[in-house]
Predicted model as a PDB file, atoms N, CA, C, CB and O in Angstrom, pLDDT in the B-factor column:
MODEL        1                                                                  
ATOM      1  N   UNK A   1     237.118  98.061  82.563  1.00 85.00           N  
ATOM      2  CA  UNK A   1     237.530  98.813  82.145  1.00 85.00           C  
ATOM      3  C   UNK A   1     237.468 100.004  81.765  1.00 85.00           C  
ATOM      4  CB  UNK A   1     237.672  98.490  81.799  1.00 85.00           C  
ATOM      5  O   UNK A   1     236.316  99.853  81.359  1.00 85.00           O  
ATOM      6  N   UNK A   2     237.708 101.220  81.497  1.00 85.00           N  
ATOM      7  CA  UNK A   2     236.455 102.397  81.457  1.00 85.00           C  
ATOM      8  C   UNK A   2     237.556 102.821  80.133  1.00 85.00           C  
ATOM      9  CB  UNK A   2     236.047 103.828  83.214  1.00 85.00           C  
ATOM     10  O   UNK A   2     238.556 102.359  79.583  1.00 85.00           O  
ATOM     11  N   UNK A   3     236.570 104.111  80.035  1.00 85.00           N  
ATOM     12  CA  UNK A   3     236.928 104.539  78.285  1.00 85.00           C  
ATOM     13  C   UNK A   3     236.283 105.788  78.543  1.00 85.00           C  
ATOM     14  CB  UNK A   3     236.141 103.503  76.731  1.00 85.00           C  
ATOM     15  O   UNK A   3     235.314 105.998  79.273  1.00 85.00           O  
ATOM     16  N   UNK A   4     237.157 106.850  77.630  1.00 82.00           N  
ATOM     17  CA  UNK A   4     236.370 108.317  77.774  1.00 82.00           C  
ATOM     18  C   UNK A   4     235.364 108.352  77.044  1.00 82.00           C  
ATOM     19  CB  UNK A   4     237.093 109.551  77.407  1.00 82.00           C  
ATOM     20  O   UNK A   4     234.754 109.411  77.189  1.00 82.00           O  
ATOM     21  N   UNK A   5     234.999 107.798  76.458  1.00 83.00           N  
ATOM     22  CA  UNK A   5     233.610 107.179  75.466  1.00 83.00           C  
ATOM     23  C   UNK A   5     232.951 106.202  74.937  1.00 83.00           C  
ATOM     24  CB  UNK A   5     233.551 107.403  74.635  1.00 83.00           C  
ATOM     25  O   UNK A   5     232.959 105.488  75.939  1.00 83.00           O  
ATOM     26  N   UNK A   6     232.349 105.555  74.121  1.00 86.00           N  
ATOM     27  CA  UNK A   6     231.425 104.632  74.627  1.00 86.00           C  
ATOM     28  C   UNK A   6     232.205 103.540  74.506  1.00 86.00           C  
ATOM     29  CB  UNK A   6     230.090 104.534  73.972  1.00 86.00           C  
ATOM     30  O   UNK A   6     233.383 103.700  74.188  1.00 86.00           O  
ATOM     31  N   UNK A   7     231.539 101.873  74.803  1.00 88.00           N  
ATOM     32  CA  UNK A   7     232.311 100.480  74.263  1.00 88.00           C  
ATOM     33  C   UNK A   7     231.627 100.322  72.806  1.00 88.00           C  
ATOM     34  CB  UNK A   7     231.987  98.903  75.370  1.00 88.00           C  
ATOM     35  O   UNK A   7     230.568 100.901  72.565  1.00 88.00           O  
ATOM     36  N   UNK A   8     232.137  99.688  72.052  1.00 90.00           N  
ATOM     37  CA  UNK A   8     231.525  98.809  71.052  1.00 90.00           C  
ATOM     38  C   UNK A   8     230.420  97.753  71.402  1.00 90.00           C  
ATOM     39  CB  UNK A   8     232.570  98.113  70.486  1.00 90.00           C  
ATOM     40  O   UNK A   8     230.357  97.184  72.492  1.00 90.00           O  
ATOM     41  N   UNK A   9     229.598  97.564  70.408  1.00 92.00           N  
ATOM     42  CA  UNK A   9     229.056  96.466  70.613  1.00 92.00           C  
ATOM     43  C   UNK A   9     229.325  95.256  70.880  1.00 92.00           C  
ATOM     44  CB  UNK A   9     228.629  96.381  70.030  1.00 92.00           C  
ATOM     45  O   UNK A   9     228.556  94.585  71.567  1.00 92.00           O  
ATOM     46  N   UNK A  10     230.542  94.734  70.349  1.00 91.00           N  
ATOM     47  CA  UNK A  10     231.289  93.435  70.536  1.00 91.00           C  
ATOM     48  C   UNK A  10     231.578  93.714  71.763  1.00 91.00           C  
ATOM     49  CB  UNK A  10     232.515  93.049  69.640  1.00 91.00           C  
ATOM     50  O   UNK A  10     231.149  92.868  72.547  1.00 91.00           O  
ATOM     51  N   UNK A  11     232.287  94.800  72.356  1.00 89.00           N  
ATOM     52  CA  UNK A  11     232.853  94.556  73.764  1.00 89.00           C  
ATOM     53  C   UNK A  11     231.786  94.594  74.671  1.00 89.00           C  
ATOM     54  CB  UNK A  11     233.910  95.571  74.213  1.00 89.00           C  
ATOM     55  O   UNK A  11     232.099  93.961  75.679  1.00 89.00           O  
ATOM     56  N   UNK A  12     230.470  95.146  74.753  1.00 89.00           N  
ATOM     57  CA  UNK A  12     230.240  95.051  75.242  1.00 89.00           C  
ATOM     58  C   UNK A  12     228.529  93.904  75.477  1.00 89.00           C  
ATOM     59  CB  UNK A  12     230.721  96.073  75.335  1.00 89.00           C  
ATOM     60  O   UNK A  12     227.495  93.927  76.144  1.00 89.00           O  
ATOM     61  N   UNK A  13     229.113  93.159  74.563  1.00 90.00           N  
ATOM     62  CA  UNK A  13     228.499  91.766  74.203  1.00 90.00           C  
ATOM     63  C   UNK A  13     229.812  90.896  74.684  1.00 90.00           C  
ATOM     64  CB  UNK A  13     228.014  91.548  72.362  1.00 90.00           C  
ATOM     65  O   UNK A  13     229.315  90.012  75.383  1.00 90.00           O  
ATOM     66  N   UNK A  14     230.948  90.741  74.665  1.00 89.00           N  
ATOM     67  CA  UNK A  14     232.040  90.116  75.351  1.00 89.00           C  
ATOM     68  C   UNK A  14     231.812  90.449  76.807  1.00 89.00           C  
ATOM     69  CB  UNK A  14     233.448  90.599  74.824  1.00 89.00           C  
ATOM     70  O   UNK A  14     231.615  89.372  77.370  1.00 89.00           O  
ATOM     71  N   UNK A  15     231.752  91.369  77.618  1.00 89.00           N  
ATOM     72  CA  UNK A  15     231.582  91.647  78.424  1.00 89.00           C  
ATOM     73  C   UNK A  15     230.215  91.244  79.188  1.00 89.00           C  
ATOM     74  CB  UNK A  15     231.913  92.589  78.209  1.00 89.00           C  
ATOM     75  O   UNK A  15     229.889  91.506  80.346  1.00 89.00           O  
ATOM     76  N   UNK A  16     229.520  90.537  78.202  1.00 90.00           N  
ATOM     77  CA  UNK A  16     228.242  90.125  79.039  1.00 90.00           C  
ATOM     78  C   UNK A  16     228.122  88.523  79.185  1.00 90.00           C  
ATOM     79  CB  UNK A  16     226.834  90.707  78.271  1.00 90.00           C  
ATOM     80  O   UNK A  16     227.314  87.798  79.766  1.00 90.00           O  
ATOM     81  N   UNK A  17     229.341  88.267  78.363  1.00 91.00           N  
ATOM     82  CA  UNK A  17     229.800  86.520  78.085  1.00 91.00           C  
ATOM     83  C   UNK A  17     229.356  85.550  79.500  1.00 91.00           C  
ATOM     84  CB  UNK A  17     231.900  86.358  77.873  1.00 91.00           C  
ATOM     85  O   UNK A  17     230.341  85.576  80.238  1.00 91.00           O  
ATOM     86  N   UNK A  18     228.165  84.652  80.189  1.00 90.00           N  
ATOM     87  CA  UNK A  18     228.265  84.017  81.186  1.00 90.00           C  
ATOM     88  C   UNK A  18     229.824  83.193  81.629  1.00 90.00           C  
ATOM     89  CB  UNK A  18     227.165  83.222  80.984  1.00 90.00           C  
ATOM     90  O   UNK A  18     230.463  83.296  82.676  1.00 90.00           O  
ATOM     91  N   UNK A  19     230.070  82.500  80.593  1.00 90.00           N  
ATOM     92  CA  UNK A  19     230.839  81.850  80.183  1.00 90.00           C  
ATOM     93  C   UNK A  19     232.588  82.415  80.632  1.00 90.00           C  
ATOM     94  CB  UNK A  19     230.365  81.793  78.792  1.00 90.00           C  
ATOM     95  O   UNK A  19     233.398  81.524  80.886  1.00 90.00           O  
ATOM     96  N   UNK A  20     232.930  83.502  80.680  1.00 87.00           N  
ATOM     97  CA  UNK A  20     234.074  84.212  80.765  1.00 87.00           C  
ATOM     98  C   UNK A  20     234.020  85.318  82.275  1.00 87.00           C  
ATOM     99  CB  UNK A  20     234.183  85.028  79.238  1.00 87.00           C  
ATOM    100  O   UNK A  20     233.059  85.645  82.970  1.00 87.00           O  
ATOM    101  N   UNK A  21     235.547  85.690  82.377  1.00 89.00           N  
ATOM    102  CA  UNK A  21     235.733  85.574  83.383  1.00 89.00           C  
ATOM    103  C   UNK A  21     235.093  87.604  83.202  1.00 89.00           C  
ATOM    104  CB  UNK A  21     237.363  84.767  83.876  1.00 89.00           C  
ATOM    105  O   UNK A  21     235.199  88.397  82.267  1.00 89.00           O  
ATOM    106  N   UNK A  22     234.480  87.730  84.581  1.00 87.00           N  
ATOM    107  CA  UNK A  22     233.386  88.997  84.319  1.00 87.00           C  
ATOM    108  C   UNK A  22     234.556  90.594  84.383  1.00 87.00           C  
ATOM    109  CB  UNK A  22     231.843  88.991  86.018  1.00 87.00           C  
ATOM    110  O   UNK A  22     235.490  90.847  85.144  1.00 87.00           O  
ATOM    111  N   UNK A  23     234.229  91.035  83.748  1.00 88.00           N  
ATOM    112  CA  UNK A  23     234.659  92.576  83.212  1.00 88.00           C  
ATOM    113  C   UNK A  23     233.060  93.472  83.120  1.00 88.00           C  
ATOM    114  CB  UNK A  23     235.571  92.444  81.296  1.00 88.00           C  
ATOM    115  O   UNK A  23     231.965  93.407  82.561  1.00 88.00           O  
ATOM    116  N   UNK A  24     233.973  94.455  84.265  1.00 90.00           N  
ATOM    117  CA  UNK A  24     232.703  95.623  84.407  1.00 90.00           C  
ATOM    118  C   UNK A  24     233.356  97.056  83.423  1.00 90.00           C  
ATOM    119  CB  UNK A  24     232.415  96.185  86.525  1.00 90.00           C  
ATOM    120  O   UNK A  24     234.429  97.650  83.528  1.00 90.00           O  
ATOM    121  N   UNK A  25     232.491  97.211  82.718  1.00 91.00           N  
ATOM    122  CA  UNK A  25     232.337  98.409  81.444  1.00 91.00           C  
ATOM    123  C   UNK A  25     232.073  99.929  82.235  1.00 91.00           C  
ATOM    124  CB  UNK A  25     230.711  98.002  80.244  1.00 91.00           C  
ATOM    125  O   UNK A  25     231.079  99.946  82.961  1.00 91.00           O  
ATOM    126  N   UNK A  26     232.628 100.802  82.179  1.00 92.00           N  
ATOM    127  CA  UNK A  26     232.301 102.320  82.450  1.00 92.00           C  
ATOM    128  C   UNK A  26     232.360 103.093  81.620  1.00 92.00           C  
ATOM    129  CB  UNK A  26     232.940 102.913  83.253  1.00 92.00           C  
ATOM    130  O   UNK A  26     233.471 103.076  81.089  1.00 92.00           O  
ATOM    131  N   UNK A  27     231.393 104.130  81.023  1.00 90.00           N  
ATOM    132  CA  UNK A  27     231.754 104.607  80.119  1.00 90.00           C  
ATOM    133  C   UNK A  27     232.250 106.152  80.463  1.00 90.00           C  
ATOM    134  CB  UNK A  27     230.781 104.376  79.232  1.00 90.00           C  
ATOM    135  O   UNK A  27     231.738 106.476  81.535  1.00 90.00           O  
ATOM    136  N   UNK A  28     232.875 106.960  80.050  1.00 88.00           N  
ATOM    137  CA  UNK A  28     233.354 108.092  80.377  1.00 88.00           C  
ATOM    138  C   UNK A  28     232.147 108.812  81.131  1.00 88.00           C  
ATOM    139  CB  UNK A  28     233.919 108.786  79.158  1.00 88.00           C  
ATOM    140  O   UNK A  28     232.367 108.914  82.338  1.00 88.00           O  
ATOM    141  N   UNK A  29     231.146 109.241  80.787  1.00 89.00           N  
ATOM    142  CA  UNK A  29     229.815 109.822  81.153  1.00 89.00           C  
ATOM    143  C   UNK A  29     230.333 109.107  82.333  1.00 89.00           C  
ATOM    144  CB  UNK A  29     228.228 109.512  80.343  1.00 89.00           C  
ATOM    145  O   UNK A  29     231.384 109.367  82.918  1.00 89.00           O  
ATOM    146  N   UNK A  30     229.292 107.963  82.690  1.00 91.00           N  
ATOM    147  CA  UNK A  30     229.158 107.096  83.625  1.00 91.00           C  
ATOM    148  C   UNK A  30     230.877 108.013  84.792  1.00 91.00           C  
ATOM    149  CB  UNK A  30     229.242 105.080  82.729  1.00 91.00           C  
ATOM    150  O   UNK A  30     231.022 108.915  85.617  1.00 91.00           O  
ATOM    151  N   UNK A  31     231.437 107.350  84.325  1.00 91.00           N  
ATOM    152  CA  UNK A  31     232.673 107.770  85.390  1.00 91.00           C  
ATOM    153  C   UNK A  31     232.269 109.445  86.051  1.00 91.00           C  
ATOM    154  CB  UNK A  31     234.471 107.831  84.331  1.00 91.00           C  
ATOM    155  O   UNK A  31     231.903 109.685  87.202  1.00 91.00           O  
ATOM    156  N   UNK A  32     232.477 110.466  84.901  1.00 91.00           N  
ATOM    157  CA  UNK A  32     231.960 111.894  85.559  1.00 91.00           C  
ATOM    158  C   UNK A  32     231.018 111.878  86.356  1.00 91.00           C  
ATOM    159  CB  UNK A  32     231.507 112.836  84.713  1.00 91.00           C  
ATOM    160  O   UNK A  32     231.144 112.472  87.427  1.00 91.00           O  
ATOM    161  N   UNK A  33     230.108 111.356  86.116  1.00 94.00           N  
ATOM    162  CA  UNK A  33     228.688 111.151  86.988  1.00 94.00           C  
ATOM    163  C   UNK A  33     229.334 110.379  88.280  1.00 94.00           C  
ATOM    164  CB  UNK A  33     227.293 110.055  86.067  1.00 94.00           C  
ATOM    165  O   UNK A  33     228.972 110.952  89.308  1.00 94.00           O  
ATOM    166  N   UNK A  34     229.812 109.742  88.430  1.00 94.00           N  
ATOM    167  CA  UNK A  34     230.635 108.829  89.831  1.00 94.00           C  
ATOM    168  C   UNK A  34     231.169 110.316  90.803  1.00 94.00           C  
ATOM    169  CB  UNK A  34     232.546 107.537  89.105  1.00 94.00           C  
ATOM    170  O   UNK A  34     230.796 110.856  91.845  1.00 94.00           O  
ATOM    171  N   UNK A  35     232.354 110.584  89.656  1.00 94.00           N  
ATOM    172  CA  UNK A  35     232.781 111.930  90.239  1.00 94.00           C  
ATOM    173  C   UNK A  35     232.459 112.634  90.952  1.00 94.00           C  
ATOM    174  CB  UNK A  35     232.877 112.600  89.757  1.00 94.00           C  
ATOM    175  O   UNK A  35     232.773 112.547  92.139  1.00 94.00           O  
ATOM    176  N   UNK A  36     231.630 113.688  90.405  1.00 94.00           N  
ATOM    177  CA  UNK A  36     230.833 114.453  90.881  1.00 94.00           C  
ATOM    178  C   UNK A  36     229.505 113.941  91.840  1.00 94.00           C  
ATOM    179  CB  UNK A  36     230.529 115.086  89.803  1.00 94.00           C  
ATOM    180  O   UNK A  36     228.882 114.724  92.557  1.00 94.00           O  
ATOM    181  N   UNK A  37     229.307 113.023  91.763  1.00 95.00           N  
ATOM    182  CA  UNK A  37     228.665 112.466  92.886  1.00 95.00           C  
ATOM    183  C   UNK A  37     229.442 112.093  94.413  1.00 95.00           C  
ATOM    184  CB  UNK A  37     228.131 111.271  92.307  1.00 95.00           C  
ATOM    185  O   UNK A  37     229.002 112.054  95.562  1.00 95.00           O  
ATOM    186  N   UNK A  38     230.510 111.897  93.955  1.00 96.00           N  
ATOM    187  CA  UNK A  38     231.668 111.711  95.256  1.00 96.00           C  
ATOM    188  C   UNK A  38     232.516 113.022  95.540  1.00 96.00           C  
ATOM    189  CB  UNK A  38     232.892 110.443  94.866  1.00 96.00           C  
ATOM    190  O   UNK A  38     233.616 113.074  96.092  1.00 96.00           O  
ATOM    191  N   UNK A  39     231.742 114.093  95.027  1.00 94.00           N  
ATOM    192  CA  UNK A  39     232.702 115.156  94.949  1.00 94.00           C  
ATOM    193  C   UNK A  39     234.539 114.887  94.700  1.00 94.00           C  
ATOM    194  CB  UNK A  39     232.421 115.849  96.329  1.00 94.00           C  
ATOM    195  O   UNK A  39     235.406 115.510  95.312  1.00 94.00           O  
ATOM    196  N   UNK A  40     234.745 114.011  93.849  1.00 95.00           N  
ATOM    197  CA  UNK A  40     236.400 114.123  93.587  1.00 95.00           C  
ATOM    198  C   UNK A  40     236.878 115.088  92.298  1.00 95.00           C  
ATOM    199  CB  UNK A  40     237.019 112.493  93.236  1.00 95.00           C  
ATOM    200  O   UNK A  40     236.290 114.859  91.241  1.00 95.00           O  
ATOM    201  N   UNK A  41     237.565 115.804  92.296  1.00 95.00           N  
ATOM    202  CA  UNK A  41     238.524 116.487  91.223  1.00 95.00           C  
ATOM    203  C   UNK A  41     237.280 117.556  90.871  1.00 95.00           C  
ATOM    204  CB  UNK A  41     239.215 115.322  89.711  1.00 95.00           C  
ATOM    205  O   UNK A  41     237.577 118.374  90.001  1.00 95.00           O  
ATOM    206  N   UNK A  42     235.942 117.660  91.420  1.00 92.00           N  
ATOM    207  CA  UNK A  42     235.347 118.596  91.415  1.00 92.00           C  
ATOM    208  C   UNK A  42     235.159 120.111  92.282  1.00 92.00           C  
ATOM    209  CB  UNK A  42     234.634 118.008  91.366  1.00 92.00           C  
ATOM    210  O   UNK A  42     235.371 120.240  93.488  1.00 92.00           O  
ATOM    211  N   UNK A  43     234.745 121.112  91.419  1.00 93.00           N  
ATOM    212  CA  UNK A  43     234.591 122.524  92.056  1.00 93.00           C  
ATOM    213  C   UNK A  43     233.019 122.744  92.310  1.00 93.00           C  
ATOM    214  CB  UNK A  43     235.226 123.768  91.006  1.00 93.00           C  
ATOM    215  O   UNK A  43     232.842 123.672  91.521  1.00 93.00           O  
ATOM    216  N   UNK A  44     231.962 122.545  92.795  1.00 89.00           N  
ATOM    217  CA  UNK A  44     230.458 123.371  92.828  1.00 89.00           C  
ATOM    218  C   UNK A  44     231.114 124.915  93.126  1.00 89.00           C  
ATOM    219  CB  UNK A  44     229.136 122.732  94.355  1.00 89.00           C  
ATOM    220  O   UNK A  44     231.934 125.435  93.883  1.00 89.00           O  
ATOM    221  N   UNK A  45     230.303 125.252  92.145  1.00 94.00           N  
ATOM    222  CA  UNK A  45     230.188 126.684  92.275  1.00 94.00           C  
ATOM    223  C   UNK A  45     228.630 127.312  91.919  1.00 94.00           C  
ATOM    224  CB  UNK A  45     231.311 127.299  91.284  1.00 94.00           C  
ATOM    225  O   UNK A  45     228.195 127.055  90.797  1.00 94.00           O  
ATOM    226  N   UNK A  46     227.920 127.995  92.694  1.00 94.00           N  
ATOM    227  CA  UNK A  46     226.770 128.641  92.620  1.00 94.00           C  
ATOM    228  C   UNK A  46     227.078 129.792  91.348  1.00 94.00           C  
ATOM    229  CB  UNK A  46     226.380 129.250  94.153  1.00 94.00           C  
ATOM    230  O   UNK A  46     228.090 130.466  91.160  1.00 94.00           O  
ATOM    231  N   UNK A  47     225.950 129.740  90.660  1.00 94.00           N  
ATOM    232  CA  UNK A  47     225.537 131.300  89.918  1.00 94.00           C  
ATOM    233  C   UNK A  47     223.828 132.081  90.204  1.00 94.00           C  
ATOM    234  CB  UNK A  47     225.628 130.957  87.977  1.00 94.00           C  
ATOM    235  O   UNK A  47     222.769 131.544  90.528  1.00 94.00           O  
ATOM    236  N   UNK A  48     224.037 132.980  90.026  1.00 94.00           N  
ATOM    237  CA  UNK A  48     222.459 133.932  90.114  1.00 94.00           C  
ATOM    238  C   UNK A  48     222.055 133.913  88.904  1.00 94.00           C  
ATOM    239  CB  UNK A  48     222.451 135.617  90.577  1.00 94.00           C  
ATOM    240  O   UNK A  48     222.702 134.211  87.900  1.00 94.00           O  
ATOM    241  N   UNK A  49     220.596 133.435  89.009  1.00 93.00           N  
ATOM    242  CA  UNK A  49     219.855 133.492  86.922  1.00 93.00           C  
ATOM    243  C   UNK A  49     219.178 134.575  87.314  1.00 93.00           C  
ATOM    244  CB  UNK A  49     218.471 131.947  85.970  1.00 93.00           C  
ATOM    245  O   UNK A  49     218.701 134.529  88.448  1.00 93.00           O  
ATOM    246  N   UNK A  50     219.036 135.398  86.766  1.00 93.00           N  
ATOM    247  CA  UNK A  50     218.474 136.277  86.357  1.00 93.00           C  
ATOM    248  C   UNK A  50     217.514 135.870  84.659  1.00 93.00           C  
ATOM    249  CB  UNK A  50     219.641 137.324  86.417  1.00 93.00           C  
ATOM    250  O   UNK A  50     217.856 135.268  83.641  1.00 93.00           O  
ATOM    251  N   UNK A  51     216.352 136.500  85.046  1.00 92.00           N  
ATOM    252  CA  UNK A  51     215.556 136.487  84.009  1.00 92.00           C  
ATOM    253  C   UNK A  51     214.738 137.630  83.636  1.00 92.00           C  
ATOM    254  CB  UNK A  51     214.853 135.540  84.157  1.00 92.00           C  
ATOM    255  O   UNK A  51     213.992 138.047  84.523  1.00 92.00           O  
ATOM    256  N   UNK A  52     214.718 138.228  82.508  1.00 92.00           N  
ATOM    257  CA  UNK A  52     214.108 139.579  82.342  1.00 92.00           C  
ATOM    258  C   UNK A  52     212.021 139.518  82.001  1.00 92.00           C  
ATOM    259  CB  UNK A  52     215.164 140.298  80.768  1.00 92.00           C  
ATOM    260  O   UNK A  52     211.286 139.060  81.126  1.00 92.00           O  
ATOM    261  N   UNK A  53     211.872 140.204  83.172  1.00 89.00           N  
ATOM    262  CA  UNK A  53     210.235 140.607  83.086  1.00 89.00           C  
ATOM    263  C   UNK A  53     209.712 140.668  81.672  1.00 89.00           C  
ATOM    264  CB  UNK A  53     209.916 142.125  83.737  1.00 89.00           C  
ATOM    265  O   UNK A  53     210.114 141.633  81.022  1.00 89.00           O  
ATOM    266  N   UNK A  54     208.959 139.894  81.117  1.00 86.00           N  
ATOM    267  CA  UNK A  54     208.276 140.395  79.247  1.00 86.00           C  
ATOM    268  C   UNK A  54     207.293 141.213  79.696  1.00 86.00           C  
ATOM    269  CB  UNK A  54     207.396 138.988  77.980  1.00 86.00           C  
ATOM    270  O   UNK A  54     206.692 141.163  80.769  1.00 86.00           O  
ATOM    271  N   UNK A  55     207.142 142.186  78.535  1.00 80.00           N  
ATOM    272  CA  UNK A  55     206.005 143.336  78.925  1.00 80.00           C  
ATOM    273  C   UNK A  55     204.567 142.430  79.249  1.00 80.00           C  
ATOM    274  CB  UNK A  55     205.713 144.591  77.407  1.00 80.00           C  
ATOM    275  O   UNK A  55     204.066 141.475  78.655  1.00 80.00           O  
ATOM    276  N   UNK A  56     204.257 142.998  80.163  1.00 63.00           N  
ATOM    277  CA  UNK A  56     202.861 142.379  80.874  1.00 63.00           C  
ATOM    278  C   UNK A  56     202.618 142.126  81.896  1.00 63.00           C  
ATOM    279  CB  UNK A  56     202.463 141.433  80.607  1.00 63.00           C  
ATOM    280  O   UNK A  56     201.507 141.864  82.357  1.00 63.00           O  
ATOM    281  N   UNK A  57     204.250 142.185  82.753  1.00 57.00           N  
ATOM    282  CA  UNK A  57     204.323 141.103  83.666  1.00 57.00           C  
ATOM    283  C   UNK A  57     204.549 142.771  85.025  1.00 57.00           C  
ATOM    284  CB  UNK A  57     205.985 139.525  83.237  1.00 57.00           C  
ATOM    285  O   UNK A  57     204.690 142.570  86.231  1.00 57.00           O  
TER     286      UNK A  57                                                      
ENDMDL                                                                          
END                                                                             
Protein backbone atom coordinates (compact mmCIF):
# COMPACT_ATOMS: atom_id res chain seq x y z
CA UNK A 1 0.00 0.00 0.00
CA UNK A 2 1.25 3.47 -0.86
CA UNK A 3 0.03 6.76 0.58
CA UNK A 4 1.06 10.32 -0.16
CA UNK A 5 1.19 11.03 3.57
CA UNK A 6 1.73 8.67 6.51
CA UNK A 7 -0.13 5.62 7.80
CA UNK A 8 -2.15 5.63 10.99
CA UNK A 9 -0.98 3.71 14.03
CA UNK A 10 -3.75 1.19 13.44
CA UNK A 11 -2.66 0.59 9.85
CA UNK A 12 0.95 0.09 10.94
CA UNK A 13 -0.11 -2.39 13.63
CA UNK A 14 -2.35 -4.29 11.20
CA UNK A 15 0.45 -4.58 8.63
CA UNK A 16 2.75 -6.11 11.27
CA UNK A 17 0.35 -8.89 12.33
CA UNK A 18 2.21 -12.21 11.86
CA UNK A 19 -0.98 -14.25 11.38
CA UNK A 20 -2.29 -12.17 8.46
CA UNK A 21 -1.39 -11.69 4.82
CA UNK A 22 1.82 -9.60 4.61
CA UNK A 23 1.28 -5.97 3.66
CA UNK A 24 4.13 -3.62 2.73
CA UNK A 25 3.48 0.02 3.54
CA UNK A 26 5.27 2.90 1.79
CA UNK A 27 4.85 6.54 2.77
CA UNK A 28 4.92 9.37 0.26
CA UNK A 29 8.38 10.41 1.46
CA UNK A 30 9.72 6.87 0.98
CA UNK A 31 8.23 6.76 -2.52
CA UNK A 32 9.79 10.09 -3.52
CA UNK A 33 13.18 8.97 -2.18
CA UNK A 34 12.93 5.75 -4.19
CA UNK A 35 12.05 7.67 -7.37
CA UNK A 36 15.02 10.02 -6.83
CA UNK A 37 17.36 7.10 -6.10
CA UNK A 38 16.44 5.44 -9.41
CA UNK A 39 16.09 8.67 -11.46
CA UNK A 40 12.46 7.96 -12.29
CA UNK A 41 10.42 11.05 -13.20
CA UNK A 42 13.02 13.47 -11.81
CA UNK A 43 15.26 16.06 -13.44
CA UNK A 44 18.55 16.91 -11.75
CA UNK A 45 19.63 20.54 -11.95
CA UNK A 46 22.81 22.05 -10.55
CA UNK A 47 23.19 25.57 -9.26
CA UNK A 48 26.16 27.79 -8.42
CA UNK A 49 26.19 28.64 -4.73
CA UNK A 50 27.54 32.12 -4.15
CA UNK A 51 28.53 33.25 -0.67
CA UNK A 52 29.37 36.81 0.27
CA UNK A 53 32.59 37.37 2.15
CA UNK A 54 32.21 38.79 5.60
CA UNK A 55 34.26 41.86 6.59
CA UNK A 56 37.80 40.98 7.56
CA UNK A 57 38.26 38.02 5.23
